[in-house]
C-alpha positions as CSV (number, residue, x, y, z in Angstrom):
1,M,-23.3,24.2,-25.4
2,K,-20.0,25.9,-24.4
3,K,-20.9,28.9,-26.6
4,T,-24.3,29.2,-25.1
5,L,-22.9,29.0,-21.5
6,L,-20.3,31.7,-22.4
7,L,-23.0,33.9,-23.9
8,L,-25.1,33.6,-20.7
9,V,-22.1,34.4,-18.5
10,T,-21.2,37.4,-20.7
11,L,-24.8,38.7,-20.7
12,S,-25.0,38.3,-16.9
13,I,-21.8,40.3,-16.4
14,C,-23.1,43.0,-18.8
15,I,-26.3,43.3,-16.8
16,A,-24.4,43.5,-13.5
17,C,-22.1,46.2,-14.9
18,S,-25.1,48.1,-16.2
19,G,-26.8,48.1,-12.8
20,T,-23.6,49.2,-11.1
21,K,-23.2,52.1,-13.5
22,E,-26.8,53.1,-12.9
23,V,-26.3,53.3,-9.2
24,E,-23.0,55.1,-9.6
25,K,-24.5,57.7,-11.9
26,A,-27.3,58.4,-9.4
27,V,-24.9,58.8,-6.5
28,N,-22.6,61.1,-8.5
29,S,-25.6,63.3,-9.6
30,G,-26.9,63.7,-6.0
31,H,-30.0,61.5,-6.6
32,Y,-29.3,59.5,-3.5
33,D,-32.7,58.0,-3.0
34,L,-32.8,56.8,-6.6
35,A,-29.4,55.2,-6.0
36,I,-30.6,53.5,-2.9
37,N,-33.8,52.2,-4.5
38,T,-31.8,50.9,-7.6
39,A,-29.2,49.3,-5.4
40,L,-31.8,47.6,-3.2
41,K,-33.5,46.1,-6.3
42,K,-30.1,44.7,-7.5
43,L,-29.4,43.2,-4.0
44,R,-32.7,41.4,-3.6
45,T,-31.1,38.3,-5.2
46,N,-27.6,37.0,-4.7
47,K,-26.6,39.9,-2.5
48,D,-23.3,38.2,-1.5
49,S,-22.2,37.8,-5.1
50,K,-18.7,39.3,-5.8
51,R,-20.2,41.1,-8.8
52,K,-22.4,43.1,-6.3
53,H,-19.8,44.2,-3.9
54,D,-19.6,47.6,-5.6
55,V,-23.3,48.0,-5.4
56,V,-23.2,47.3,-1.6
57,L,-20.5,50.0,-1.1
58,M,-22.4,52.5,-3.2
59,L,-25.6,51.8,-1.3
60,Q,-23.7,52.6,2.0
61,D,-22.3,55.8,0.4
62,A,-25.7,56.9,-0.9
63,Y,-27.3,56.2,2.5
64,Y,-24.9,58.3,4.6
65,K,-24.9,61.1,2.0
66,A,-28.8,61.2,1.9
67,E,-28.9,61.1,5.7
68,A,-26.4,64.0,6.1
69,R,-28.3,66.1,3.4
70,D,-31.7,65.7,5.2
71,L,-30.3,66.4,8.7
72,N,-28.5,69.5,7.4
73,T,-31.7,70.7,5.7
74,I,-33.8,70.1,8.8
75,N,-31.3,72.1,10.9
76,H,-31.4,75.0,8.4
77,L,-35.2,74.9,8.3
78,K,-35.5,75.0,12.1
79,K,-33.2,78.0,12.3
80,D,-35.5,79.9,10.0
81,K,-38.3,79.5,12.6
82,N,-41.0,79.9,9.8
83,P,-44.1,77.7,10.7
84,E,-44.7,77.3,6.9
85,L,-41.6,75.1,6.9
86,Y,-43.0,72.6,9.5
87,R,-44.4,70.4,6.8
88,E,-41.0,70.1,5.1
89,I,-39.3,69.3,8.4
90,Y,-41.9,66.6,9.1
91,K,-41.5,65.1,5.6
92,R,-37.7,65.0,6.0
93,Y,-38.0,63.1,9.2
94,L,-40.4,60.6,7.6
95,D,-37.9,60.2,4.7
96,L,-35.0,59.5,7.1
97,N,-37.0,56.8,8.9
98,A,-38.4,55.3,5.6
99,R,-34.9,55.1,4.2
100,Q,-33.7,53.1,7.1
101,E,-36.8,50.8,7.1
102,A,-36.2,50.1,3.4
103,I,-32.6,49.0,4.0
104,K,-33.1,46.9,7.2
105,P,-34.7,43.8,5.5
106,I,-31.7,43.3,3.3
107,L,-29.1,43.4,6.1
108,P,-26.5,42.1,6.8
109,L,-24.5,43.0,3.7
110,R,-20.9,41.8,3.4
111,V,-18.0,42.6,1.1
112,N,-15.1,40.0,1.1
113,G,-16.5,38.4,4.2
114,K,-16.6,41.8,6.1
115,E,-20.0,43.1,7.2
116,I,-20.6,46.6,5.9
117,P,-22.0,48.8,8.8
118,F,-25.2,50.9,8.5
119,M,-25.8,53.1,11.6
120,F,-29.5,53.7,12.2
121,K,-31.2,56.2,14.5
122,N,-34.6,56.2,16.3
123,Y,-36.6,59.0,14.8
124,S,-39.9,58.2,16.6
125,D,-39.7,61.1,19.0
126,V,-38.7,63.8,16.5
127,I,-41.4,62.5,14.1
128,I,-44.1,62.8,16.7
129,E,-42.8,66.2,17.9
130,S,-42.6,67.6,14.3
131,R,-46.1,66.2,13.6
132,E,-47.5,67.9,16.6
133,K,-46.0,71.3,15.7
134,L,-47.3,70.9,12.1
135,S,-50.7,69.8,13.3
136,D,-51.1,72.8,15.6
137,Y,-50.0,75.1,12.8
138,L,-52.3,73.6,10.2
139,Y,-55.3,73.6,12.6
140,E,-54.8,77.3,13.3
141,K,-54.3,78.1,9.7
142,G,-57.5,76.3,8.8
143,L,-59.4,78.2,11.4
144,D,-58.0,81.5,10.1
145,L,-59.0,80.7,6.5
146,L,-62.5,79.7,7.6
147,E,-62.9,83.2,9.1
148,L,-62.7,84.7,5.6
149,D,-65.8,85.1,3.4
150,D,-64.1,83.8,0.3
151,K,-64.8,80.5,-1.4
152,F,-61.2,80.1,-2.6
153,A,-59.9,80.7,1.0
154,I,-62.4,78.2,2.4
155,R,-61.4,75.6,-0.2
156,E,-57.8,76.2,0.9
157,A,-58.9,75.7,4.5
158,Y,-60.4,72.3,3.4
159,S,-57.2,71.3,1.7
160,T,-55.2,72.3,4.8
161,L,-57.5,70.4,7.2
162,D,-57.6,67.4,4.9
163,Y,-53.8,67.1,5.0
164,L,-54.0,67.5,8.8
165,D,-56.5,64.7,9.0
166,K,-54.3,62.4,7.0
167,I,-51.2,62.9,9.1
168,N,-53.0,63.2,12.4
169,P,-56.5,61.6,12.1
170,N,-59.4,63.3,13.9
171,Y,-57.1,65.9,15.4
172,E,-59.3,68.2,17.7
173,N,-62.5,68.8,15.6
174,T,-60.8,68.7,12.2
175,R,-63.4,66.6,10.6
176,E,-66.3,68.8,11.7
177,L,-64.3,71.8,10.3
178,M,-63.8,69.9,7.0
179,K,-67.5,69.4,6.7
180,E,-68.1,73.1,7.3
181,A,-65.4,74.1,4.7
182,H,-66.9,71.7,2.1
183,Q,-70.4,73.1,2.6
184,R,-69.3,76.7,2.5
185,G,-66.8,76.2,-0.4
186,T,-69.2,74.4,-2.6
187,N,-70.9,76.1,-5.6
188,Y,-74.6,75.4,-5.7
189,I,-76.1,75.4,-9.2
190,L,-79.8,75.6,-10.0
191,V,-80.8,73.8,-13.2
192,S,-83.8,74.3,-15.3
193,V,-85.0,72.8,-18.7
194,N,-86.7,75.3,-20.9
195,N,-88.7,74.1,-23.9
196,Q,-88.3,76.7,-26.7
197,T,-89.2,74.3,-29.6
198,Q,-92.9,75.1,-29.7
199,Q,-93.4,71.3,-29.5
200,I,-94.4,69.1,-26.7
201,I,-91.6,67.1,-25.1
202,P,-92.2,63.9,-23.1
203,K,-92.5,64.6,-19.4
204,R,-90.3,61.7,-18.5
205,L,-87.5,63.1,-20.7
206,E,-87.5,66.3,-18.6
207,E,-87.5,64.2,-15.5
208,D,-84.6,62.1,-16.7
209,L,-82.6,65.2,-17.7
210,L,-83.1,66.7,-14.2
211,N,-82.3,63.5,-12.3
212,F,-78.7,64.2,-11.5
213,D,-78.5,61.1,-9.3
214,T,-78.2,59.0,-12.5
215,Y,-75.4,61.1,-14.0
216,G,-72.6,59.7,-11.9
217,L,-71.0,63.2,-11.5
218,N,-67.6,63.6,-9.9
219,K,-67.8,67.3,-9.0
220,F,-66.5,67.8,-5.4
221,W,-67.0,71.6,-5.3
222,S,-70.2,71.8,-7.4
223,V,-73.7,70.5,-6.6
224,Y,-76.5,70.6,-9.1
225,H,-80.1,70.9,-7.9
226,A,-83.2,70.5,-10.1
227,N,-85.5,71.6,-7.3
228,K,-84.8,74.8,-5.4
229,I,-84.1,74.4,-1.7
230,K,-85.6,77.1,0.4
231,G,-83.0,79.2,2.2
232,L,-80.1,78.1,0.1
233,N,-78.2,80.8,-1.8
234,Y,-77.4,79.6,-5.2
235,D,-74.2,80.7,-6.9
236,Y,-75.0,79.8,-10.5
237,A,-77.8,78.7,-12.7
238,M,-77.6,76.3,-15.6
239,H,-80.4,76.6,-18.2
240,L,-80.9,73.7,-20.7
241,N,-82.7,75.5,-23.5
242,L,-84.2,73.0,-26.0
243,K,-84.1,75.1,-29.3
244,R,-85.3,72.8,-32.0
245,I,-86.6,69.3,-32.6
246,N,-86.4,67.7,-36.0
247,I,-88.1,64.4,-36.8
248,S,-87.8,62.8,-40.2
249,P,-90.6,61.0,-42.1
250,E,-91.0,57.3,-41.7
251,R,-89.2,55.6,-44.6
252,I,-89.0,52.1,-46.0
253,K,-86.2,51.6,-48.5
254,E,-86.3,48.4,-50.6
255,R,-83.6,46.8,-52.7
256,E,-83.6,43.5,-54.6
257,F,-80.6,41.3,-54.8
258,L,-80.0,38.2,-57.0
259,K,-78.1,35.6,-55.0
260,E,-76.3,32.7,-56.7
261,K,-74.3,29.8,-55.2
262,D,-72.9,26.5,-56.3
263,V,-74.3,23.8,-54.0
264,K,-74.2,20.0,-53.8
265,D,-77.3,18.3,-55.2
266,G,-77.0,14.6,-54.8
267,W,-74.5,12.5,-56.9
268,K,-73.9,11.1,-60.3
269,Y,-71.8,8.3,-61.9
270,K,-68.4,9.2,-63.3
271,L,-68.1,8.2,-66.9
272,D,-64.9,7.1,-68.7
273,S,-63.7,8.2,-72.1
274,A,-66.0,5.7,-73.8
275,G,-69.1,7.0,-72.0
276,N,-69.3,4.0,-69.7
277,V,-69.5,4.1,-65.9
278,A,-66.0,4.3,-64.5
279,K,-64.9,1.6,-62.0
280,D,-62.5,1.8,-59.1
281,S,-59.7,-0.7,-58.5
282,L,-62.2,-3.1,-56.8
283,G,-64.6,-2.9,-59.7
284,N,-67.1,-0.7,-57.9
285,D,-69.0,2.1,-59.7
286,I,-67.4,5.5,-59.1
287,K,-69.8,8.2,-57.9
288,T,-69.1,12.0,-57.8
289,E,-71.0,14.9,-56.1
290,K,-73.4,16.7,-58.3
291,I,-72.9,20.5,-58.2
292,I,-75.5,22.8,-59.4
293,R,-75.9,26.6,-59.4
294,V,-79.0,27.8,-57.5
295,K,-80.5,31.3,-57.6
296,C,-82.7,33.3,-55.2
297,R,-84.1,36.8,-55.3
298,L,-83.9,38.6,-52.0
299,L,-86.0,41.7,-51.4
300,K,-84.4,43.6,-48.5
301,S,-86.4,46.3,-46.7
302,V,-85.0,48.8,-44.3
303,Q,-87.2,50.9,-42.0
304,T,-85.7,54.2,-40.9
305,K,-86.7,57.2,-38.9
306,S,-84.5,59.8,-37.2
307,S,-84.9,62.5,-34.6
308,Q,-82.6,65.4,-33.7
309,V,-82.7,67.7,-30.7
310,I,-80.6,70.9,-30.7
311,A,-80.1,72.6,-27.3
312,D,-78.1,75.3,-25.6
313,V,-76.5,75.0,-22.2
314,V,-76.2,78.4,-20.6
315,Y,-74.4,79.1,-17.3
316,F,-75.5,82.2,-15.4
317,D,-73.9,84.0,-12.5
318,M,-76.7,84.4,-10.0
319,A,-75.2,87.5,-8.3
320,S,-75.0,89.5,-11.5
321,N,-77.6,87.5,-13.5
322,L,-75.2,87.6,-16.5
323,P,-74.3,84.7,-18.7
324,L,-70.9,83.1,-18.2
325,D,-70.7,80.4,-21.0
326,T,-72.9,78.9,-23.6
327,F,-72.5,75.4,-25.1
328,T,-74.5,73.9,-28.0
329,I,-75.6,70.3,-28.0
330,D,-76.7,68.5,-31.1
331,S,-78.1,65.0,-30.3
332,E,-79.5,62.5,-32.7
333,F,-81.3,59.1,-32.6
334,I,-81.8,56.8,-35.6
335,F,-84.3,54.0,-35.6
336,E,-83.4,51.3,-38.2
337,H,-85.0,47.9,-38.7
338,S,-84.3,45.5,-41.5
339,F,-86.3,42.5,-42.8
340,A,-86.5,40.6,-46.1
341,Q,-88.5,38.3,-48.4
342,S,-87.2,35.8,-50.9
343,R,-88.3,34.1,-54.1
344,G,-86.3,31.1,-55.4
345,D,-83.9,28.5,-53.9
346,K,-83.0,29.6,-50.3
347,R,-79.8,27.6,-50.5
348,A,-78.3,30.5,-52.4
349,L,-78.7,32.8,-49.3
350,T,-76.1,33.6,-46.7
351,K,-76.5,33.1,-43.0
352,N,-77.2,36.9,-42.6
353,D,-79.8,36.7,-45.4
354,R,-81.7,34.0,-43.5
355,I,-81.7,36.0,-40.4
356,L,-83.3,38.9,-42.3
357,L,-86.0,36.4,-43.5
358,G,-86.9,35.7,-39.9
359,N,-87.6,39.4,-39.3
360,K,-90.9,41.1,-40.0
361,A,-91.9,44.7,-40.4
362,V,-92.4,46.5,-37.0
363,P,-94.4,49.6,-36.1
364,F,-92.4,52.8,-36.2
365,P,-91.7,54.5,-32.9
366,S,-94.0,57.5,-32.3
367,N,-92.6,61.0,-32.4
368,E,-92.7,61.2,-28.6
369,Q,-90.7,58.0,-28.3
370,M,-88.2,59.3,-30.9
371,V,-87.6,62.5,-28.9
372,Y,-87.3,60.5,-25.6
373,Y,-84.7,58.2,-27.2
374,T,-82.8,61.2,-28.5
375,G,-82.8,62.5,-24.9
376,E,-80.5,59.6,-23.9
377,D,-77.7,61.0,-26.1
378,L,-78.6,64.5,-25.0
379,K,-78.1,63.4,-21.4
380,L,-74.7,62.0,-22.1
381,K,-73.5,65.2,-23.8
382,L,-74.9,67.3,-20.9
383,K,-73.0,65.1,-18.5
384,D,-69.8,65.7,-20.4
385,I,-70.3,69.5,-20.3
386,I,-71.0,69.4,-16.5
387,N,-67.9,67.2,-15.8
388,S,-65.6,69.3,-18.0
389,Y,-66.9,72.8,-17.1
390,S,-65.6,74.4,-13.9
391,V,-67.4,77.3,-12.4
392,N,-65.2,79.4,-10.0
């Protein structure tokens, strides 16, 4: 018991020392916020423990050093008078305030009975002031970018205005400008399915392939249309060219298996060495289970039919009518159905064998059905291409 207690005390001291060194290392390397966060974690429990006095003092040291660093940086950025630096100034003020708010809940902190001081400032006014300057600058920058007839500039305008809306929600007409930027910065892609197989494809397959509402696409700057919208200038075209359809013959493969198993088949009397019925200690006849080997022939049949659709996905630049990229898709669907018949003692069969006995032969899917089922895999692969491919 004493050894266990000593081990726990030693382990506790080691953990405390490890935490202290971690904070000290962060302070000495200039990672003040890391030091503060680590120290706060250590002080959430037993903050008045003597083993944590060093952590308290290092927290104070890291706090004042971080504050001095941020205030000096802000003064330097203000002297530069570059509006591009307004965002960094605003972020630094937020950091100063957040740091104070993180420390406040754990106060007061004491070392040897003496309260360790933390001097806090009210940053509300300078945060609002810096946010307003930043908001004005971002708004004007967004307007300037929207004046350009360039999708990349317009997307930058959206990003700029989106950040503005996050720090200053619904500033001026920011959200209306964001809608405009998104509409103008979006690539519109016209999609067509071209059957080059010399075979008839199911109409519902073509409809499914062109129903982009079911694709679950996550393309913020790309919109795919199956039906051309009058008056809309499309940036790109995507052709799904069905090149070849292969359908295998209908096949039934049969295999015969001999199944054997030892099973219980009633009972019999146990005989002694003289050939008489053996008795137990109470004089009763001794009976034993009768085990016999049973056999059954299982004729397993497997129906199979497969279909394959090979297609190319070609992206075109509508302005130049030149191809940009081509992707080949190879999709397959395999129909398979198993059933069985037996002759002999069914007790020799397994559970899976008995399930097969319950199945019967079924009609093969038509060629049209096979092509349609293959289209499900084709659609998934087309979705992967759309999600991974980025047009400028």
